[in-house]
N, C-alpha and C positions, 0 to 999 in steps of 0.2 A: 342552450346555455344553462338553463335551470337544471337539466339532467346531468350535465357535466359537473356543475357545482355540487349537486347532491352526491354524484359518484365519487368526486374528489373528497368530499367530507366523510362519506362512508369509508373510503379507503384509509383516510387518516385515522378515523376512529378505530377501525379494525387493526391497524398497525399499533396504535397506542394501547388498545385494550387487550389484544390477543397475540399478534405476531411478535411484537417487541418483547413483551414479558416471556413468551414461550422461548424465544431465542436466548434471552438472558438466563432463563432457568436451565436450558439445555447446555449452555456454556458452563454455568456453575457446576452442573452435574458431571460434565465431562472433565472439568478441572479437578473436581473432588475425586472422581474415579481414577484419574491419572496419578494423583498424589497417593491414594491408598495403594494402588498397584506398585508404585515406586517404593513405598515403605515396605510392602510385602516382599518384593524382589530383593531389596537390601537386607531385610531380616533373613530371608531364605539363604542368601549368599553368606551372611555372617554365620548362621547356624551350621551350614554345610562346612564352612572353613573350620569352625570349632570342632565339629565331628571328625573331620579329616585329621586335624592336629592330634586329637585324642587317639585316633586309630594308629597314626604313625608312632606316637609315643608308646602305645601298647606293644607295637612291633619291636621296639628297642629294648624291651625287658629281657634281660639275659641272666639275672641273678636275683637273689632275695633283696638285696639293697636297692636295686633298680625297681623292683616291685613295690617296695615301701615308698620310694620317692614318687613313683607313679600314683600310688594311692593317695599320698599327701597332695599331689598336684590336682587329683580328681576333685578333692573337696573345694579347692580354690576355683577350679574350672566350673564346678556346679554353682558356686556362689556367683561367679561372673556371668554365667548363663542366666541365672535367675534375675540378676540385675538388668541384663539386656532385655529379657522377655518383659520385665516390668516397664522399662523405658519404651519399648516398642508398643506396648499396650497403651501407655500414656500418650504416645504420639498419635495413635489411631483415635483415641478419645478426643484429643485436641482437634484433629481433623474433622471428626464428627460434629463437634461443637461449632467450629468455624462454618461448616456447611449449613448447619441448622440456623445459625445467626444470619448468614448471608441469604438463605432461603426466606427467612422471616422478613428481612429487609425488602426482598423482592416482592413478597406478598403485600407488605404494607405500601410499597411504592405503587404497585398495581392497583390496590384498592383506592389509594389517593387519586391516581390517574383516572380510574373509573368514575369516582365521585365528581371530579372536575369535568370530565366529559359529559356526564349526565347533566350537570348544571348548565354546561354550554348548550346542550341539546334542548333542554327545557327553555332556556333563554331565547335560543333561535326560534323555537316553535312559537313562543309568546310573541316575539317580534313579527313573525310571519302572520300570525293571527291578527295582530293589531293593524298590520299593513293592509289586510284584505277588507 
């Protein structure tokens, strides 16, 4: 009975101190990775679409007037692309900050749990000592 209780207590502590926090961190890391990959895929798709639009527009140039219109649109396209790149960068920075904040919360929670478990272990040991 004593061995079973000790094993159960050890298993609970291992779950609380190691396995639970490890699973939580792994889930957080996987969620973060998925969000970053989604953002990168979306950005790549957008940049590819913009590039293809510009290539098609270049193929439509047939005279000097069309060339001038194309050149004017290139400035607007470059401006839009710059804004998009900036927005995509800000999105990744926000994802990084969210990940860092959530990771910090996990560490704090794990430290709190470890502290509580240590107090419980000391208390149980003191009770066991007094009982003998």
